[in-house]
C-alpha positions as CSV (number, residue, x, y, z in Angstrom):
1,M,153.5,132.6,95.9
2,G,150.5,130.1,96.5
3,R,150.6,126.7,94.6
4,N,149.2,126.8,91.0
5,G,146.9,124.1,90.1
6,T,147.0,124.3,86.6
7,F,150.9,123.9,86.3
8,D,149.9,120.4,88.1
9,H,147.4,119.3,85.4
10,A,149.9,120.5,82.5
11,R,152.5,118.8,84.0
12,L,150.1,115.7,83.9
13,L,149.6,115.9,80.4
14,A,153.0,116.5,79.6
15,A,154.1,113.3,81.5
16,F,151.6,111.6,79.7
17,G,152.6,112.5,76.5
18,I,156.4,111.3,77.1
19,V,154.9,107.8,78.2
20,V,153.2,107.8,74.7
21,F,156.2,108.9,73.3
22,H,158.2,105.7,74.6
23,T,155.6,103.1,74.1
24,G,156.3,104.0,70.6
25,A,152.9,104.4,69.3
26,P,151.6,105.7,66.0
27,G,152.4,109.5,66.5
28,A,154.1,109.3,69.5
29,A,156.8,111.6,68.6
30,I,154.9,114.4,69.2
31,G,154.5,113.8,72.7
32,Y,158.1,114.5,73.3
33,A,157.1,117.8,73.8
34,G,156.3,117.5,77.0
35,L,159.7,117.0,78.3
36,P,160.9,120.8,76.7
37,F,157.7,121.7,78.4
38,F,158.8,120.5,81.9
39,L,162.5,122.3,81.7
40,I,160.4,125.8,80.5
41,L,158.6,125.2,83.5
42,L,161.3,124.2,86.2
43,V,163.4,127.2,85.1
44,L,160.7,129.7,85.2
45,L,159.6,128.0,88.9
46,A,163.4,128.1,90.1
47,L,164.3,131.5,89.2
48,P,162.2,133.2,92.7
49,A,163.7,130.9,94.8
50,A,167.1,131.2,93.3
51,E,167.0,135.0,94.1
52,C,166.2,134.7,97.8
53,M,167.9,131.4,99.0
54,S,171.7,130.5,99.5
55,F,173.6,128.6,97.1
56,T,173.9,126.0,99.4
57,D,170.5,125.7,100.3
58,F,169.2,126.1,96.7
59,A,171.4,123.5,95.8
60,A,170.4,121.2,98.5
61,L,166.8,121.3,97.4
62,R,167.3,120.9,93.8
63,A,169.2,117.8,94.7
64,R,166.4,116.1,96.8
65,R,164.1,117.0,94.0
66,L,166.2,115.9,91.0
67,L,169.5,113.8,92.1
68,R,167.8,111.9,94.6
69,P,165.3,110.1,92.3
70,W,167.9,109.9,90.1
71,L,170.4,108.0,92.2
72,I,167.4,105.9,93.4
73,W,166.1,104.9,89.5
74,S,170.1,104.5,88.6
75,A,170.3,102.1,91.3
76,V,167.2,99.9,90.1
77,Y,168.0,99.9,86.7
78,A,172.3,98.9,87.8
79,A,170.8,96.1,89.7
80,L,169.1,94.7,86.9
81,K,171.6,95.2,84.1
82,L,173.9,93.4,86.4
83,A,171.1,90.5,87.0
84,E,170.6,90.3,82.9
85,V,174.5,89.7,82.7
86,A,174.6,87.1,85.6
87,V,171.7,85.4,83.7
88,T,172.5,86.1,80.1
89,G,176.1,85.9,80.3
90,T,176.4,89.1,78.2
91,P,179.5,90.9,78.6
92,M,179.8,93.9,80.7
93,R,180.5,96.1,78.6
94,A,178.0,95.9,76.3
95,E,175.5,96.9,79.4
96,F,177.4,99.4,80.9
97,T,178.8,102.2,79.1
98,A,181.2,105.5,79.5
99,S,178.6,107.8,79.0
100,M,176.3,106.1,81.6
101,I,178.4,108.3,84.1
102,L,176.5,111.6,82.8
103,T,173.2,109.9,82.0
104,G,172.7,106.4,84.5
105,P,172.7,103.2,83.3
106,A,169.3,103.9,81.5
107,L,169.2,107.0,78.8
108,H,165.9,108.1,79.6
109,L,167.6,109.3,83.0
110,W,169.5,111.8,81.6
111,F,166.7,114.4,82.0
112,L,167.1,114.3,86.0
113,P,170.9,115.1,86.2
114,F,170.4,117.9,83.3
115,A,167.8,119.5,85.2
116,F,169.5,119.7,88.0
117,A,172.6,121.4,85.8
118,A,169.9,123.7,84.4
119,S,169.1,124.8,87.8
120,L,172.5,125.7,89.0
121,R,172.3,127.5,85.7
122,V,169.3,129.5,86.7
123,Y,171.1,130.4,90.2
124,G,174.6,131.8,88.3
125,L,171.8,134.2,86.1
126,A,169.8,135.1,89.0
127,R,172.9,136.3,90.7
128,L,174.2,137.7,87.5
129,R,171.4,140.0,87.7
130,Q,172.2,141.4,91.0
131,V,175.9,141.4,90.1
132,L,175.9,143.4,86.7
133,P,173.3,146.2,85.6
134,V,172.5,144.5,82.4
135,P,169.2,145.3,81.1
136,V,166.4,142.3,81.0
137,Q,166.1,143.0,77.7
138,T,169.8,142.4,77.2
139,L,169.8,139.0,78.7
140,C,166.8,137.7,77.3
141,A,168.3,138.7,73.8
142,V,171.5,136.6,74.5
143,L,169.2,133.5,75.5
144,L,167.1,133.9,72.5
145,L,170.5,133.5,70.4
146,A,171.6,130.4,72.3
147,A,168.3,128.7,71.8
148,L,168.4,129.5,68.4
149,A,172.0,128.4,68.0
150,L,171.3,125.0,70.0
151,L,168.4,124.5,67.5
152,S,170.7,124.8,65.0
153,L,173.2,122.4,65.9
154,H,170.3,119.9,66.9
155,Q,169.3,120.1,63.5
156,R,172.2,119.2,62.0
157,G,172.6,115.7,64.0
158,G,175.1,113.4,64.3
159,L,175.7,114.4,68.0
160,P,176.4,111.3,70.6
161,V,174.9,110.5,73.6
162,P,174.4,112.3,75.7
163,V,175.3,115.2,74.2
164,A,172.2,115.1,71.7
165,Q,170.0,115.2,74.3
166,W,171.6,117.9,76.1
167,V,171.8,120.0,72.6
168,F,167.5,119.5,72.1
169,A,166.9,120.5,75.9
170,G,168.9,123.5,75.9
171,P,166.8,125.9,74.3
172,A,163.6,125.3,76.3
173,V,166.4,126.4,79.2
174,C,166.5,129.7,77.4
175,L,163.0,129.7,77.1
176,G,162.0,129.3,80.6
177,S,164.6,132.0,81.6
178,I,163.8,134.4,79.4
179,F,159.7,133.7,80.5
180,A,161.3,134.2,84.3
181,L,163.2,137.2,83.3
182,L,160.6,138.7,81.7
183,G,158.0,137.7,84.2
184,T,154.3,138.8,83.7
185,R,155.0,140.9,80.3
186,T,153.7,138.1,78.0
187,M,153.7,140.9,75.3
188,Q,157.1,140.9,75.3
189,Q,157.2,137.0,75.8
190,A,155.5,136.2,72.4
191,P,158.3,137.4,69.9
192,A,160.8,134.9,72.0
193,V,158.2,132.1,71.4
194,G,157.7,132.7,67.6
195,L,161.4,133.2,67.1
196,V,161.9,129.7,69.0
197,V,159.2,127.9,67.1
198,A,160.1,129.6,64.1
199,G,163.7,127.4,64.5
200,L,161.7,124.0,64.9
201,Q,160.1,124.0,62.0
202,C,163.3,125.1,60.0
């Protein structure tokens, strides 16, 4: 499959939106929509590779693209936090918490290990299709119900870090999986998009 430059342009726009969100500018919250877009695209493009690669090769490829930069940036932020502790005398427990095992030393790094886990989930979905004679429409219905359940859970609030971030991103993973399973059948994709968007507005 050839490279589609449209995806790169869209990812650039989504990345800009996320940067604007982190600046806290007026109306910046809308920029956070770029994060679900990244996940939808990641899952959509990962499924074809998951169907033709071994688990070891697939996991190694995803680890290089997602976990390697996570480890590098985690080391950078950890070093900065240690420097702050040394300079200001801040207690170590104030800079490092147990949840950082799953996110890294900066909260916004949570996306990379989550995206890696989502990729492995895509591999499991690809293998499930090969082992079980489950119709695509049935799998999509299950994924749609899971997306709506996660939306409902997120809207209740009160979830700890990083569970709140995972639950927020979960519907995008489900939606990306639906797109990948349906392929070019856009008329079948439209109801899924409509229901998830409607769930976001509830």
